[in-house]
KETOR-850678 format. One record per atom (N, C-alpha, C): atom name; x, y, z. Coordinates in nm, 2 decimals. Layout:
// KETOR-850678
  atomo      px      py      pz
     CA       X       Y       Z
...
// end
This chain:
// KETOR-850678
  atomo      px      py      pz
      N    7.59    4.68    8.92
     CA    7.68    4.78    8.96
      C    7.76    4.83    8.84
      N    7.80    4.74    8.75
     CA    7.88    4.78    8.64
      C    7.80    4.88    8.55
      N    7.67    4.85    8.53
     CA    7.59    4.93    8.45
      C    7.57    5.07    8.51
      N    7.55    5.08    8.64
     CA    7.54    5.20    8.71
      C    7.67    5.28    8.70
      N    7.78    5.22    8.72
     CA    7.91    5.29    8.70
      C    7.93    5.34    8.56
      N    7.89    5.27    8.46
     CA    7.90    5.32    8.32
      C    7.81    5.44    8.30
      N    7.69    5.43    8.35
     CA    7.59    5.54    8.34
      C    7.65    5.67    8.41
      N    7.71    5.65    8.52
     CA    7.76    5.77    8.59
      C    7.88    5.83    8.52
      N    7.97    5.74    8.47
     CA    8.09    5.79    8.39
      C    8.05    5.86    8.27
      N    7.96    5.80    8.19
     CA    7.91    5.86    8.06
      C    7.84    5.99    8.09
      N    7.75    5.99    8.19
     CA    7.67    6.11    8.23
      C    7.77    6.22    8.27
      N    7.87    6.19    8.35
     CA    7.96    6.29    8.39
      C    8.04    6.35    8.27
      N    8.08    6.26    8.18
     CA    8.16    6.31    8.07
      C    8.08    6.40    7.98
      N    7.95    6.36    7.96
     CA    7.86    6.45    7.88
      C    7.84    6.58    7.95
      N    7.82    6.58    8.08
     CA    7.80    6.70    8.15
      C    7.92    6.79    8.15
      N    8.04    6.73    8.14
     CA    8.16    6.81    8.15
      C    8.19    6.89    8.03
      N    8.12    6.86    7.92
     CA    8.15    6.94    7.79
      C    8.11    7.09    7.82
      N    8.21    7.18    7.81
     CA    8.19    7.32    7.84
      C    8.12    7.40    7.72
      N    7.99    7.38    7.71
     CA    7.92    7.44    7.59
      C    7.94    7.59    7.58
      N    7.93    7.66    7.70
     CA    7.94    7.80    7.70
      C    8.08    7.85    7.64
      N    8.18    7.78    7.69
     CA    8.32    7.81    7.64
      C    8.33    7.78    7.49
      N    8.28    7.67    7.45
     CA    8.30    7.63    7.31
      C    8.22    7.72    7.22
      N    8.09    7.75    7.25
     CA    8.01    7.84    7.17
      C    8.08    7.98    7.16
      N    8.12    8.03    7.27
     CA    8.19    8.16    7.28
      C    8.31    8.16    7.19
      N    8.39    8.06    7.19
     CA    8.52    8.06    7.11
      C    8.49    8.03    6.96
      N    8.40    7.93    6.94
     CA    8.38    7.90    6.80
      C    8.30    8.00    6.72
      N    8.20    8.06    6.78
     CA    8.11    8.15    6.70
      C    8.14    8.30    6.73
      N    8.20    8.33    6.84
     CA    8.22    8.47    6.88
      C    8.37    8.51    6.90
      N    8.45    8.40    6.89
     CA    8.60    8.42    6.92
      C    8.62    8.49    7.05
      N    8.55    8.45    7.15
     CA    8.56    8.50    7.29
      C    8.56    8.39    7.39
      N    8.65    8.41    7.49
     CA    8.65    8.32    7.60
      C    8.57    8.39    7.71
      N    8.44    8.34    7.73
     CA    8.36    8.41    7.83
      C    8.40    8.40    7.97
      N    8.50    8.31    8.00
     CA    8.56    8.31    8.13
      C    8.64    8.43    8.17
      N    8.66    8.51    8.07
     CA    8.74    8.64    8.09
      C    8.65    8.76    8.11
      N    8.52    8.74    8.10
     CA    8.43    8.86    8.10
      C    8.31    8.83    8.20
      N    8.25    8.94    8.23
     CA    8.13    8.93    8.31
      C    8.15    8.86    8.44
      N    8.07    8.76    8.47
     CA    8.09    8.69    8.60
      C    8.19    8.58    8.58
      N    8.24    8.56    8.46
     CA    8.34    8.46    8.43
      C    8.29    8.32    8.43
      N    8.16    8.30    8.44
     CA    8.09    8.18    8.44
      C    8.06    8.13    8.30
      N    8.06    8.00    8.28
     CA    8.04    7.94    8.14
      C    7.89    7.92    8.11
      N    7.80    7.96    8.20
     CA    7.66    7.93    8.18
      C    7.59    8.03    8.09
      N    7.46    8.00    8.07
     CA    7.38    8.08    7.97
      C    7.37    8.23    8.02
      N    7.36    8.25    8.15
     CA    7.34    8.39    8.20
      C    7.46    8.48    8.16
      N    7.58    8.43    8.19
     CA    7.70    8.50    8.15
      C    7.72    8.51    8.00
      N    7.67    8.41    7.93
     CA    7.68    8.41    7.78
      C    7.59    8.52    7.73
      N    7.47    8.54    7.79
     CA    7.37    8.64    7.75
      C    7.44    8.78    7.78
      N    7.50    8.79    7.89
     CA    7.56    8.92    7.93
      C    7.68    8.95    7.84
      N    7.76    8.85    7.80
     CA    7.88    8.88    7.73
      C    7.86    8.87    7.58
      N    7.79    8.76    7.53
     CA    7.78    8.73    7.39
      C    7.65    8.78    7.32
      N    7.55    8.80    7.40
     CA    7.42    8.84    7.34
      C    7.32    8.72    7.35
      N    7.19    8.75    7.31
     CA    7.08    8.65    7.33
      C    7.09    8.53    7.25
      N    7.14    8.53    7.13
     CA    7.13    8.41    7.05
      C    7.24    8.31    7.09
      N    7.37    8.35    7.11
     CA    7.46    8.26    7.16
      C    7.42    8.20    7.30
      N    7.36    8.29    7.38
     CA    7.31    8.24    7.51
      C    7.21    8.14    7.50
      N    7.12    8.15    7.40
     CA    7.01    8.05    7.38
      C    7.08    7.92    7.35
      N    7.18    7.93    7.26
     CA    7.25    7.80    7.23
      C    7.32    7.74    7.35
      N    7.37    7.82    7.43
     CA    7.43    7.76    7.56
      C    7.33    7.70    7.64
      N    7.22    7.77    7.66
     CA    7.11    7.72    7.75
      C    7.06    7.58    7.69
      N    7.03    7.58    7.56
     CA    6.97    7.45    7.51
      C    7.07    7.34    7.51
      N    7.20    7.36    7.48
     CA    7.29    7.25    7.49
      C    7.33    7.21    7.63
      N    7.32    7.30    7.72
     CA    7.34    7.27    7.86
      C    7.22    7.18    7.91
      N    7.10    7.22    7.87
     CA    6.98    7.15    7.91
      C    6.99    7.01    7.85
      N    7.04    7.00    7.73
     CA    7.05    6.87    7.66
      C    7.14    6.77    7.73
      N    7.24    6.82    7.80
     CA    7.32    6.74    7.89
      C    7.24    6.66    7.98
      N    7.14    6.72    8.05
     CA    7.06    6.66    8.15
      C    6.97    6.55    8.08
      N    6.91    6.59    7.96
     CA    6.83    6.50    7.88
      C    6.90    6.38    7.85
      N    7.03    6.39    7.79
     CA    7.11    6.28    7.75
      C    7.14    6.19    7.87
      N    7.18    6.25    7.98
     CA    7.21    6.18    8.10
      C    7.09    6.09    8.14
      N    6.97    6.14    8.14
     CA    6.86    6.06    8.18
      C    6.84    5.95    8.08
      N    6.85    5.97    7.95
     CA    6.83    5.87    7.85
      C    6.94    5.76    7.86
      N    7.06    5.80    7.89
     CA    7.16    5.70    7.91
      C    7.13    5.60    8.02
      N    7.08    5.66    8.13
     CA    7.03    5.57    8.24
      C    6.91    5.49    8.20
      N    6.82    5.54    8.13
     CA    6.70    5.47    8.08
      C    6.75    5.35    7.99
      N    6.84    5.38    7.90
     CA    6.88    5.28    7.80
      C    6.96    5.17    7.87
      N    7.06    5.20    7.96
     CA    7.15    5.10    8.01
      C    7.09    5.03    8.14
      N    7.00    5.10    8.21
     CA    6.95    5.04    8.33
      C    6.80    5.02    8.33
      N    6.73    5.13    8.28
     CA    6.58    5.11    8.26
      C    6.50    5.13    8.38
      N    6.55    5.19    8.48
     CA    6.47    5.22    8.61
      C    6.48    5.37    8.64
      N    6.39    5.42    8.72
     CA    6.40    5.56    8.77
      C    6.53    5.59    8.83
      N    6.58    5.50    8.91
     CA    6.71    5.52    8.98
      C    6.82    5.53    8.87
      N    6.81    5.45    8.76
     CA    6.91    5.46    8.66
      C    6.90    5.60    8.58
      N    6.78    5.64    8.56
     CA    6.76    5.77    8.50
      C    6.82    5.88    8.58
      N    6.80    5.88    8.71
     CA    6.85    5.98    8.80
      C    7.00    5.98    8.81
      N    7.05    5.86    8.81
     CA    7.20    5.84    8.82
      C    7.27    5.91    8.70
      N    7.21    5.89    8.58
     CA    7.27    5.96    8.46
      C    7.25    6.11    8.47
      N    7.13    6.15    8.51
     CA    7.10    6.29    8.52
      C    7.19    6.37    8.62
      N    7.20    6.31    8.74
     CA    7.28    6.37    8.84
      C    7.43    6.37    8.80
      N    7.47    6.27    8.74
     CA    7.61    6.27    8.69
      C    7.64    6.38    8.59
      N    7.54    6.40    8.50
     CA    7.56    6.51    8.40
      C    7.56    6.64    8.47
      N    7.48    6.66    8.57
     CA    7.47    6.78    8.64
      C    7.61    6.81    8.72
      N    7.66    6.70    8.78
     CA    7.79    6.71    8.84
      C    7.90    6.74    8.74
      N    7.89    6.68    8.63
     CA    7.99    6.72    8.52
      C    7.99    6.86    8.48
      N    7.87    6.91    8.47
     CA    7.85    7.05    8.43
      C    7.91    7.15    8.54
      N    7.88    7.11    8.66
     CA    7.93    7.20    8.77
      C    8.08    7.19    8.80
      N    8.13    7.06    8.78
     CA    8.27    7.04    8.81
      C    8.33    6.97    8.69
      N    8.35    7.04    8.58
     CA    8.39    6.98    8.45
      C    8.53    6.93    8.46
      N    8.54    6.80    8.40
     CA    8.67    6.74    8.39
      C    8.76    6.82    8.30
      N    8.71    6.89    8.21
     CA    8.79    6.97    8.11
      C    8.82    7.11    8.15
      N    8.77    7.15    8.27
     CA    8.79    7.29    8.31
      C    8.86    7.29    8.45
      N    8.93    7.18    8.48
     CA    8.99    7.17    8.61
      C    8.89    7.16    8.73
      N    8.78    7.09    8.70
     CA    8.68    7.07    8.80
      C    8.61    7.20    8.84
      N    8.60    7.29    8.75
     CA    8.52    7.41    8.76
      C    8.41    7.41    8.66
      N    8.31    7.49    8.68
     CA    8.20    7.49    8.58
      C    8.09    7.59    8.61
      N    7.97    7.55    8.58
     CA    7.85    7.64    8.59
      C    7.77    7.61    8.72
      N    7.65    7.66    8.71
     CA    7.56    7.65    8.83
      C    7.47    7.53    8.83
      N    7.45    7.47    8.71
     CA    7.37    7.35    8.70
      C    7.22    7.37    8.67
      N    7.18    7.49    8.65
     CA    7.04    7.52    8.64
      C    6.98    7.47    8.51
      N    7.04    7.50    8.40
     CA    6.99    7.45    8.27
      C    7.00    7.30    8.26
      N    7.11    7.24    8.31
     CA    7.12    7.09    8.30
      C    7.01    7.03    8.39
      N    6.99    7.08    8.51
     CA    6.89    7.03    8.60
      C    6.75    7.05    8.53
      N    6.73    7.15    8.46
     CA    6.60    7.17    8.40
      C    6.58    7.07    8.29
      N    6.69    7.03    8.22
     CA    6.68    6.93    8.12
      C    6.64    6.79    8.18
      N    6.69    6.77    8.30
     CA    6.66    6.64    8.37
      C    6.51    6.63    8.40
      N    6.46    6.74    8.47
     CA    6.32    6.74    8.51
      C    6.22    6.75    8.40
      N    6.27    6.81    8.28
     CA    6.18    6.82    8.17
      C    6.15    6.68    8.11
      N    6.24    6.59    8.12
     CA    6.21    6.45    8.08
      C    6.13    6.38    8.18
      N    6.16    6.39    8.31
     CA    6.10    6.31    8.41
      C    5.97    6.37    8.46
      N    5.96    6.50    8.47
     CA    5.84    6.57    8.52
      C    5.80    6.69    8.44
      N    5.75    6.68    8.32
     CA    5.73    6.79    8.23
      C    5.63    6.90    8.29
      N    5.53    6.86    8.36
     CA    5.43    6.95    8.41
      C    5.50    7.04    8.52
      N    5.57    6.98    8.61
     CA    5.64    7.05    8.71
      C    5.75    7.14    8.65
      N    5.81    7.09    8.55
     CA    5.91    7.17    8.48
      C    5.85    7.30    8.43
      N    5.73    7.29    8.37
     CA    5.67    7.41    8.32
      C    5.64    7.51    8.43
      N    5.59    7.46    8.54
     CA    5.56    7.55    8.65
      C    5.68    7.62    8.70
      N    5.79    7.54    8.72
     CA    5.92    7.60    8.77
      C    5.97    7.70    8.67
      N    5.96    7.67    8.54
     CA    6.01    7.77    8.44
      C    5.93    7.90    8.44
      N    5.80    7.89    8.46
     CA    5.72    8.01    8.46
      C    5.75    8.09    8.58
      N    5.77    8.03    8.70
     CA    5.80    8.10    8.82
      C    5.94    8.17    8.80
      N    6.03    8.10    8.74
     CA    6.17    8.16    8.71
      C    6.15    8.28    8.62
      N    6.08    8.26    8.51
     CA    6.06    8.37    8.41
      C    6.00    8.49    8.47
      N    5.89    8.48    8.55
     CA    5.83    8.59    8.62
      C    5.92    8.67    8.71
      N    6.00    8.59    8.79
     CA    6.09    8.66    8.88
      C    6.20    8.73    8.80
      N    6.25    8.67    8.70
     CA    6.36    8.74    8.62
      C    6.30    8.86    8.55
      N    6.18    8.85    8.50
     CA    6.12    8.96    8.42
      C    6.10    9.08    8.51
      N    6.06    9.06    8.63
     CA    6.03    9.17    8.72
      C    6.15    9.22    8.80
      N    6.24    9.13    8.83
     CA    6.36    9.18    8.91
      C    6.49    9.19    8.83
      N    6.49    9.12    8.72
     CA    6.61    9.11    8.63
      C    6.73    9.04    8.70
      N    6.70    8.97    8.81
     CA    6.80    8.89    8.87
      C    6.78    8.74    8.83
      N    6.86    8.69    8.75
     CA    6.85    8.55    8.71
      C    6.88    8.46    8.83
      N    6.98    8.50    8.91
     CA    7.02    8.41    9.02
      C    6.90    8.40    9.12
      N    6.82    8.50    9.14
     CA    6.71    8.50    9.23
      C    6.60    8.40    9.18
      N    6.58    8.41    9.05
     CA    6.48    8.32    8.99
      C    6.52    8.18    9.00
      N    6.65    8.15    8.98
     CA    6.71    8.02    8.98
      C    6.70    7.96    9.13
      N    6.73    8.04    9.22
     CA    6.73    8.00    9.36
      C    6.58    7.97    9.41
      N    6.49    8.05    9.37
     CA    6.35    8.03    9.41
      C    6.30    7.91    9.34
      N    6.33    7.90    9.21
     CA    6.28    7.78    9.13
      C    6.34    7.65    9.19
      N    6.46    7.65    9.23
     CA    6.52    7.53    9.29
      C    6.45    7.50    9.42
      N    6.43    7.60    9.50
     CA    6.36    7.57    9.63
      C    6.22    7.52    9.61
      N    6.16    7.57    9.51
     CA    6.02    7.53    9.48
      C    6.00    7.39    9.43
      N    6.11    7.34    9.36
     CA    6.10    7.21    9.30
      C    6.06    7.10    9.39
      N    6.13    7.07    9.50
     CA    6.09    6.96    9.59
      C    5.95    6.98    9.65
      N    5.90    7.10    9.67
     CA    5.77    7.12    9.72
      C    5.66    7.08    9.62
      N    5.69    7.11    9.49
     CA    5.60    7.08    9.39
      C    5.60    6.92    9.36
      N    5.71    6.86    9.37
     CA    5.72    6.72    9.35
      C    5.64    6.65    9.46
      N    5.66    6.70    9.58
     CA    5.58    6.64    9.70
      C    5.43    6.66    9.68
      N    5.39    6.79    9.65
     CA    5.25    6.82    9.64
      C    5.18    6.75    9.53
      N    5.25    6.72    9.42
     CA    5.19    6.66    9.31
      C    5.20    6.50    9.31
      N    5.26    6.45    9.42
     CA    5.26    6.31    9.44
      C    5.35    6.23    9.35
      N    5.46    6.29    9.31
     CA    5.55    6.21    9.22
      C    5.62    6.10    9.30
      N    5.68    6.01    9.23
     CA    5.74    5.89    9.30
      C    5.85    5.94    9.39
      N    5.88    5.85    9.49
     CA    5.98    5.88    9.59
      C    6.12    5.92    9.54
      N    6.16    5.84    9.43
     CA    6.29    5.86    9.38
      C    6.31    6.01    9.32
      N    6.20    6.06    9.26
     CA    6.20    6.19    9.21
      C    6.20    6.30    9.32
      N    6.14    6.27    9.43
     CA    6.14    6.36    9.54
      C    6.28    6.37    9.60
      N    6.35    6.25    9.61
     CA    6.48    6.26    9.66
      C    6.57    6.33    9.57
      N    6.55    6.31    9.44
     CA    6.64    6.38    9.34
      C    6.61    6.53    9.35
      N    6.48    6.57    9.36
     CA    6.45    6.72    9.37
      C    6.52    6.78    9.49
      N    6.53    6.71    9.60
     CA    6.59    6.77    9.72
      C    6.74    6.78    9.69
      N    6.81    6.68    9.63
     CA    6.95    6.69    9.60
      C    6.98    6.80    9.49
      N    6.89    6.81    9.39
     CA    6.91    6.91    9.29
      C    6.89    7.05    9.34
      N    6.79    7.07    9.42
     CA    6.77    7.20    9.48
      C    6.89    7.24    9.57
      N    6.94    7.15    9.65
     CA    7.06    7.18    9.73
      C    7.18    7.21    9.64
      N    7.20    7.13    9.53
     CA    7.30    7.15    9.43
      C    7.30    7.30    9.38
      N    7.19    7.34    9.33
     CA    7.17    7.47    9.27
      C    7.19    7.58    9.38
      N    7.13    7.57    9.49
     CA    7.14    7.67    9.59
      C    7.28    7.69    9.64
      N    7.35    7.58    9.67
     CA    7.49    7.58    9.72
      C    7.58    7.65    9.61
      N    7.56    7.62    9.49
     CA    7.64    7.68    9.38
      C    7.61    7.83    9.36
      N    7.49    7.87    9.41
     CA    7.46    8.01    9.41
      C    7.49    8.09    9.53
      N    7.57    8.03    9.62
     CA    7.60    8.09    9.75
      C    7.66    8.23    9.73
      N    7.76    8.25    9.64
     CA    7.81    8.39    9.61
      C    7.71    8.48    9.57
      N    7.61    8.43    9.48
     CA    7.50    8.52    9.44
      C    7.41    8.56    9.55
      N    7.39    8.46    9.64
     CA    7.30    8.50    9.76
      C    7.37    8.61    9.84
      N    7.50    8.60    9.86
     CA    7.57    8.70    9.94
      C    7.56    8.83    9.87
      N    7.57    8.84    9.74
     CA    7.57    8.96    9.66
      C    7.42    9.02    9.67
      N    7.32    8.93    9.66
     CA    7.18    8.98    9.67
      C    7.16    9.04    9.80
      N    7.21    8.98    9.91
     CA    7.18    9.04   10.04
      C    7.25    9.17   10.06
      N    7.37    9.19    9.99
     CA    7.44    9.32   10.00
      C    7.39    9.42    9.89
      N    7.30    9.38    9.81
     CA    7.25    9.46    9.70
      C    7.35    9.49    9.59
      N    7.44    9.39    9.57
     CA    7.55    9.40    9.47
      C    7.54    9.31    9.35
      N    7.43    9.23    9.35
     CA    7.41    9.13    9.24
      C    7.39    9.21    9.11
      N    7.45    9.15    9.00
     CA    7.43    9.22    8.87
      C    7.30    9.18    8.81
      N    7.23    9.27    8.75
     CA    7.10    9.25    8.68
      C    7.14    9.20    8.54
      N    7.05    9.13    8.48
     CA    7.07    9.07    8.35
      C    7.06    9.18    8.24
      N    7.15    9.18    8.15
     CA    7.15    9.27    8.04
      C    7.23    9.21    7.93
      N    7.16    9.20    7.81
     CA    7.23    9.15    7.69
      C    7.34    9.24    7.65
      N    7.45    9.18    7.60
     CA    7.56    9.26    7.55
      C    7.65    9.17    7.46
      N    7.76    9.23    7.42
     CA    7.86    9.15    7.35
      C    7.99    9.21    7.37
      N    8.09    9.14    7.35
     CA    8.23    9.19    7.37
      C    8.26    9.29    7.27
      N    8.32    9.40    7.32
     CA    8.37    9.51    7.24
      C    8.52    9.47    7.21
      N    8.55    9.42    7.10
     CA    8.68    9.37    7.07
      C    8.79    9.48    7.07
      N    8.75    9.60    7.05
     CA    8.85    9.71    7.04
      C    8.90    9.74    7.18
      N    8.82    9.71    7.28
     CA    8.87    9.74    7.42
      C    8.88    9.62    7.50
      N    8.83    9.50    7.45
     CA    8.82    9.38    7.52
      C    8.74    9.39    7.65
      N    8.63    9.47    7.64
     CA    8.54    9.49    7.76
      C    8.40    9.45    7.71
      N    8.33    9.40    7.81
     CA    8.19    9.38    7.77
      C    8.11    9.50    7.80
      N    7.99    9.51    7.74
     CA    7.90    9.62    7.77
      C    7.87    9.62    7.92
      N    7.89    9.73    7.99
     CA    7.88    9.73    8.13
      C    7.74    9.69    8.18
      N    7.73    9.60    8.28
     CA    7.60    9.56    8.33
      C    7.54    9.67    8.42
      N    7.41    9.66    8.43
     CA    7.35    9.76    8.51
      C    7.37    9.73    8.66
// end
């Protein structure tokens, strides 16, 4: 129990690091919480800061999930331990200790987790996400569909039971966090993805389509 508690605490602290906020401030001198959707994730970073900072946010957020899994593997050494670290990292990203228990949507961090545990399924989910985003330009729609698809793929490909349980929890995590996006999609008000950067002379981002 002590090892599990340590894994959860360490995973949560790693997940709580607000990469989007830090990259925006350090490299672009911008607090992305003040622009676009005001989210600290890669999508808003893409919209506010541009593609390269957004890639950095995506990779470092995914790395949270990877580290969480490896913490569980190192300290416990079982699938349950891996998942405990991964889920804790995802929770930290969504409800960051350093942001007043606010945060992102958990998509990149969740992708990092499944990339370690189920690489083939990760590739399928990523390709589905990419196709949806390419044709609709709605990142939220791609994320929601990818999350819903995950447990179906885990079940269909006969992965171990622990991973199936995780996929159900992770899918619920992501979909619940996207509830405002779902409401905007249904109303036809969701913002389409468009790269931009802050115009410092007016403190406004490039207007989204």
